[in-house]
C-alpha positions as CSV (number, residue, x, y, z in Angstrom):
1,X,17.1,0.0,1.4
2,X,14.8,2.8,0.4
3,X,11.2,3.4,2.0
4,X,8.3,1.7,0.0
5,X,6.6,3.8,-2.1
6,X,3.2,5.2,-1.0
7,X,2.0,4.0,-4.6
8,X,2.2,0.3,-3.4
9,X,-1.2,0.1,-2.9
10,X,-1.5,0.5,-6.8
11,X,1.3,-1.1,-7.6
12,X,2.0,-1.9,-11.4
13,X,4.6,-3.2,-13.9
14,X,5.9,0.3,-14.4
15,X,6.4,1.0,-10.7
16,X,8.2,-2.3,-10.0
17,X,10.7,-1.6,-13.0
18,X,11.9,1.7,-11.6
19,X,12.8,-0.1,-8.5
20,X,16.3,-0.7,-7.8
21,X,16.7,-4.4,-6.3
22,X,14.5,-7.3,-6.5
23,X,14.1,-7.1,-2.8
24,X,12.5,-3.5,-3.1
25,X,9.9,-4.8,-5.8
26,X,9.3,-7.9,-3.5
27,X,8.4,-5.7,-0.4
28,X,6.7,-3.1,-2.5
29,X,4.4,-5.9,-3.9
30,X,3.4,-7.4,-0.7
31,X,3.8,-5.2,2.4
32,X,1.5,-2.4,1.4
33,X,-1.3,-5.1,1.2
34,X,-0.2,-7.8,3.7
35,X,1.4,-5.8,6.6
36,X,0.1,-7.1,10.0
37,X,-1.5,-10.3,8.4
38,X,1.3,-12.8,9.7
39,X,-0.9,-16.0,8.9
40,X,0.3,-17.7,6.1
41,X,-1.8,-17.5,2.7
42,X,-0.7,-20.9,2.0
43,X,-1.8,-23.3,4.9
44,X,-4.9,-24.2,6.6
45,X,-5.9,-24.2,10.2
46,X,-3.7,-26.4,12.6
47,X,-4.4,-28.2,15.7
48,X,-1.2,-29.7,17.0
49,X,1.0,-27.6,19.2
50,X,4.7,-27.9,18.5
51,X,6.6,-25.2,19.8
52,X,7.2,-21.3,21.0
53,X,8.9,-18.3,19.2
54,X,9.4,-14.8,20.5
55,X,6.7,-12.3,19.2
56,X,7.3,-10.3,16.5
57,X,5.4,-6.9,15.3
58,X,2.4,-8.2,13.2
59,X,1.7,-11.6,14.7
60,X,-1.7,-12.3,15.8
61,X,-2.4,-11.6,19.7
62,X,-4.6,-14.5,19.8
63,X,-1.5,-17.1,19.6
64,X,0.4,-15.1,22.2
65,X,1.1,-17.5,25.1
66,X,0.0,-15.2,28.0
67,X,0.8,-18.0,30.9
68,X,4.4,-17.9,29.5
69,X,4.5,-14.5,29.6
70,X,3.4,-14.6,33.1
71,X,6.4,-16.8,33.9
72,X,8.8,-15.0,31.9
73,X,7.8,-11.6,31.3
74,X,8.5,-12.0,27.8
75,X,6.0,-12.4,24.5
76,X,6.0,-15.7,22.9
77,X,3.8,-16.9,19.9
78,X,2.7,-20.5,20.2
79,X,3.1,-22.5,17.0
80,X,1.8,-25.4,15.3
81,X,3.0,-28.4,13.5
82,X,1.3,-27.0,10.1
83,X,3.0,-23.9,10.9
84,X,6.5,-25.2,11.3
85,X,6.7,-27.5,8.3
86,X,5.8,-25.5,5.2
87,X,8.3,-25.8,2.4
88,X,7.6,-23.4,-0.6
89,X,9.1,-24.6,-3.8
90,X,8.9,-21.6,-6.6
91,X,9.2,-23.1,-10.2
92,X,9.8,-20.7,-12.9
93,X,9.4,-21.1,-16.9
94,X,12.3,-19.5,-18.4
95,X,11.8,-20.8,-22.1
96,X,12.0,-18.6,-25.0
97,X,8.2,-18.0,-25.0
98,X,8.7,-16.1,-21.6
99,X,10.6,-13.5,-23.5
100,X,7.3,-12.4,-25.1
101,X,7.1,-9.0,-25.9
102,X,10.2,-8.0,-27.5
103,X,9.9,-4.7,-26.4
104,X,8.5,-3.5,-22.9
105,X,8.1,-5.7,-19.5
106,X,8.1,-9.5,-20.7
107,X,6.1,-12.2,-19.2
108,X,9.5,-13.7,-17.8
109,X,10.0,-10.3,-15.8
110,X,6.3,-10.3,-14.5
111,X,6.8,-14.0,-13.3
112,X,10.1,-13.2,-11.4
113,X,8.5,-10.4,-9.4
114,X,5.7,-12.6,-8.7
115,X,8.0,-15.2,-7.3
116,X,10.2,-12.5,-5.4
117,X,7.1,-11.3,-4.0
118,X,6.2,-15.0,-3.0
119,X,9.3,-15.9,-1.7
120,X,9.5,-12.7,0.3
121,X,6.3,-13.6,2.1
122,X,7.4,-17.0,3.0
123,X,10.7,-15.8,4.6
124,X,9.1,-13.2,6.6
125,X,7.0,-16.1,7.8
126,X,9.9,-18.2,8.7
127,X,9.3,-20.7,5.9
128,X,11.8,-22.6,3.8
129,X,11.9,-21.5,0.0
130,X,13.4,-23.0,-3.0
131,X,13.7,-22.0,-6.5
132,X,14.1,-24.1,-9.7
133,X,14.4,-22.3,-13.0
134,X,13.6,-24.6,-16.0
135,X,12.9,-24.6,-19.8
136,X,12.7,-28.0,-20.9
137,X,14.8,-29.3,-18.1
138,X,16.2,-27.6,-15.0
139,X,18.7,-24.7,-15.7
140,X,19.1,-23.6,-12.1
141,X,18.2,-25.1,-8.7
142,X,18.3,-23.6,-4.9
143,X,17.4,-25.9,-2.4
144,X,14.8,-24.7,0.3
145,X,16.0,-22.7,3.3
146,X,14.8,-20.0,5.4
147,X,17.9,-17.7,5.9
148,X,18.1,-14.1,4.8
149,X,21.3,-14.7,2.8
150,X,19.5,-17.5,1.0
151,X,16.5,-14.9,0.3
152,X,19.2,-12.7,-1.1
153,X,20.3,-15.6,-3.8
154,X,16.9,-16.3,-5.0
155,X,16.4,-12.7,-5.4
156,X,19.9,-12.3,-7.4
157,X,18.8,-15.6,-9.5
158,X,15.6,-14.2,-10.4
159,X,17.1,-11.1,-11.7
160,X,19.5,-12.6,-13.6
161,X,17.6,-15.3,-15.5
162,X,17.1,-14.8,-19.2
163,X,14.5,-16.3,-21.5
164,X,15.7,-18.9,-24.1
165,X,15.5,-22.6,-25.3
166,X,12.4,-24.4,-26.4
167,X,10.0,-25.3,-23.6
168,X,8.3,-28.2,-22.2
169,X,6.1,-27.5,-19.3
170,X,4.9,-30.8,-18.6
171,X,8.2,-32.7,-19.0
172,X,10.3,-30.3,-17.0
173,X,7.5,-30.2,-14.0
174,X,8.0,-34.2,-14.1
175,X,11.6,-34.1,-13.7
176,X,12.0,-31.3,-11.3
177,X,9.1,-33.1,-9.4
178,X,11.0,-36.1,-8.9
179,X,13.9,-34.1,-7.1
180,X,11.7,-32.3,-4.4
181,X,12.7,-34.2,-1.4
182,X,10.1,-32.7,0.9
183,X,6.4,-32.5,0.6
184,X,5.0,-28.7,0.3
185,X,3.3,-26.0,-1.7
186,X,4.8,-25.7,-5.3
187,X,4.0,-22.9,-7.3
188,X,4.6,-23.0,-11.0
189,X,5.1,-19.4,-12.7
190,X,4.9,-20.0,-16.6
191,X,2.8,-19.1,-19.3
192,X,1.7,-22.7,-19.6
193,X,1.8,-22.6,-23.3
194,X,2.6,-26.3,-23.9
195,X,0.2,-29.4,-24.4
196,X,-2.6,-29.0,-21.4
197,X,-2.6,-32.8,-21.5
198,X,1.2,-32.7,-20.6
199,X,1.0,-30.1,-18.3
200,X,-2.1,-31.5,-16.4
201,X,-0.7,-35.0,-16.1
202,X,2.3,-33.5,-14.5
203,X,0.6,-31.5,-11.9
204,X,-1.5,-34.7,-11.3
205,X,1.8,-36.6,-10.5
206,X,2.8,-34.0,-8.0
207,X,-0.6,-33.9,-6.7
208,X,-0.4,-37.4,-5.9
209,X,2.9,-37.3,-4.3
210,X,1.2,-34.8,-1.7
211,X,2.3,-31.6,-2.7
212,X,0.1,-28.3,-2.6
213,X,-0.1,-26.7,-6.3
214,X,-0.6,-23.3,-7.4
215,X,0.0,-22.6,-11.0
216,X,0.3,-18.8,-11.8
217,X,-0.2,-18.3,-15.6
218,X,1.1,-15.4,-16.9
219,X,0.2,-14.0,-20.6
220,X,0.7,-10.8,-22.3
221,X,-2.2,-8.9,-23.6
222,X,-1.3,-9.5,-27.3
223,X,-1.3,-13.1,-26.7
224,X,-4.9,-13.1,-25.6
225,X,-6.3,-10.5,-28.2
226,X,-3.7,-11.0,-30.9
227,X,-2.8,-7.3,-31.1
228,X,-1.7,-7.1,-34.8
229,X,-3.4,-5.2,-37.6
230,X,-3.1,-6.3,-41.6
231,X,-0.8,-8.5,-43.0
232,X,1.6,-9.9,-40.5
233,X,4.3,-12.5,-40.1
234,X,3.8,-14.8,-36.9
235,X,6.8,-16.7,-35.5
236,X,6.8,-19.4,-32.9
237,X,9.4,-17.9,-30.3
238,X,10.8,-21.5,-29.4
239,X,11.1,-23.3,-32.8
240,X,11.5,-20.1,-34.9
241,X,8.8,-21.4,-37.3
242,X,7.4,-18.3,-39.2
243,X,3.8,-18.2,-41.0
244,X,2.6,-15.1,-43.0
245,X,-1.2,-14.3,-42.1
246,X,-3.7,-11.5,-41.9
247,X,-4.3,-10.7,-38.6
248,X,-8.0,-9.7,-39.1
249,X,-8.8,-13.3,-40.8
250,X,-7.4,-15.1,-37.7
251,X,-8.1,-12.6,-34.8
252,X,-11.1,-14.1,-33.6
253,X,-10.4,-18.0,-34.1
254,X,-7.0,-17.4,-32.4
255,X,-8.6,-15.5,-29.7
256,X,-11.3,-18.7,-29.1
257,X,-8.3,-21.2,-29.3
258,X,-6.6,-19.2,-26.2
259,X,-9.6,-19.0,-24.5
260,X,-10.2,-23.0,-24.9
261,X,-6.5,-23.5,-23.8
262,X,-6.5,-21.5,-20.8
263,X,-10.1,-23.0,-19.8
264,X,-8.9,-26.5,-20.3
265,X,-6.0,-26.0,-17.9
266,X,-8.1,-24.2,-15.3
267,X,-10.9,-26.8,-15.3
268,X,-7.9,-29.7,-15.4
269,X,-6.7,-27.6,-12.2
270,X,-10.1,-28.0,-10.6
271,X,-10.3,-31.6,-10.9
272,X,-7.0,-32.3,-9.4
273,X,-7.8,-29.9,-6.7
274,X,-5.1,-27.5,-7.5
275,X,-5.1,-23.5,-7.8
276,X,-5.0,-22.0,-11.3
277,X,-4.9,-18.1,-11.4
278,X,-4.3,-15.9,-14.6
279,X,-2.2,-12.9,-14.8
280,X,-2.3,-10.7,-17.7
281,X,0.9,-8.2,-17.8
282,X,-1.0,-5.1,-18.7
283,X,-3.1,-5.3,-15.1
284,X,-1.7,-4.3,-11.8
285,X,-0.5,-7.9,-10.9
286,X,0.8,-6.9,-7.0
287,X,-2.9,-6.1,-5.8
288,X,-4.0,-9.0,-7.9
289,X,-1.5,-11.5,-6.6
290,X,-2.3,-10.4,-2.8
291,X,-6.1,-10.5,-3.4
292,X,-5.8,-14.1,-4.8
293,X,-3.6,-15.1,-1.5
294,X,-6.2,-13.6,0.5
295,X,-9.1,-15.3,-0.9
296,X,-7.1,-18.7,-1.0
297,X,-6.5,-18.1,2.6
298,X,-10.0,-17.9,3.6
299,X,-11.1,-21.2,1.6
300,X,-8.8,-22.9,4.0
């Protein structure tokens, strides 16, 4: 594994695309920003002592058990109940709409990199990570584990997934949610372009079942601003339906409709106590991901 580039602090899509493995991309996204911050960005404070584990570089010194060190001459970290039971479930949308744009780096690629970064962070903190890839139904599933070999299987799956098929985010989340055996943190990586009512109904059910949820919505700039000029043919990527239009006539109306769509999902998440974060593919999303996780940790 090569050294992480010095440009990791400004990581962007072009840099990640130039790296030769998903593991290196994941490390590049998070280590330049998160090194030395072992405390999980997901969980809140815990009070019930559970066990010890050996100290590793980057652990917070305030968790060292100095009495045990005096007896054993070895450094151990005190673990607490909330720090031993986290399960991270990554749910990745691989429906056809995630293949946008046709040239360049797609939404699916960006979502996969975000998922890889989260998986790497969780594994580094000895948490179990699982992955489900879906369109209208679940396509691939890796049950949560914390072993290094399992992390590599997650990376391989993320690297090999292709966008295809019609999508129904709400329907898929309800189906996958019924298979999750252990409560934990559920992170949805999707453009969330389905019916907001169906999406919010599904995440509400998952929240009611005791899961903590994060919705990471990935959109391309062209979807937000309708980056077209003059006469254009607009095609629904999942149904194939085509419509002739003049971009200038519909740009403002389209932009307002997209803003309302994102706002409805964000507002619904707030009502359910669910985190929502929008990622636009033309912005450096590595720093944006780490900044979001740091803000989430401070709120807990």
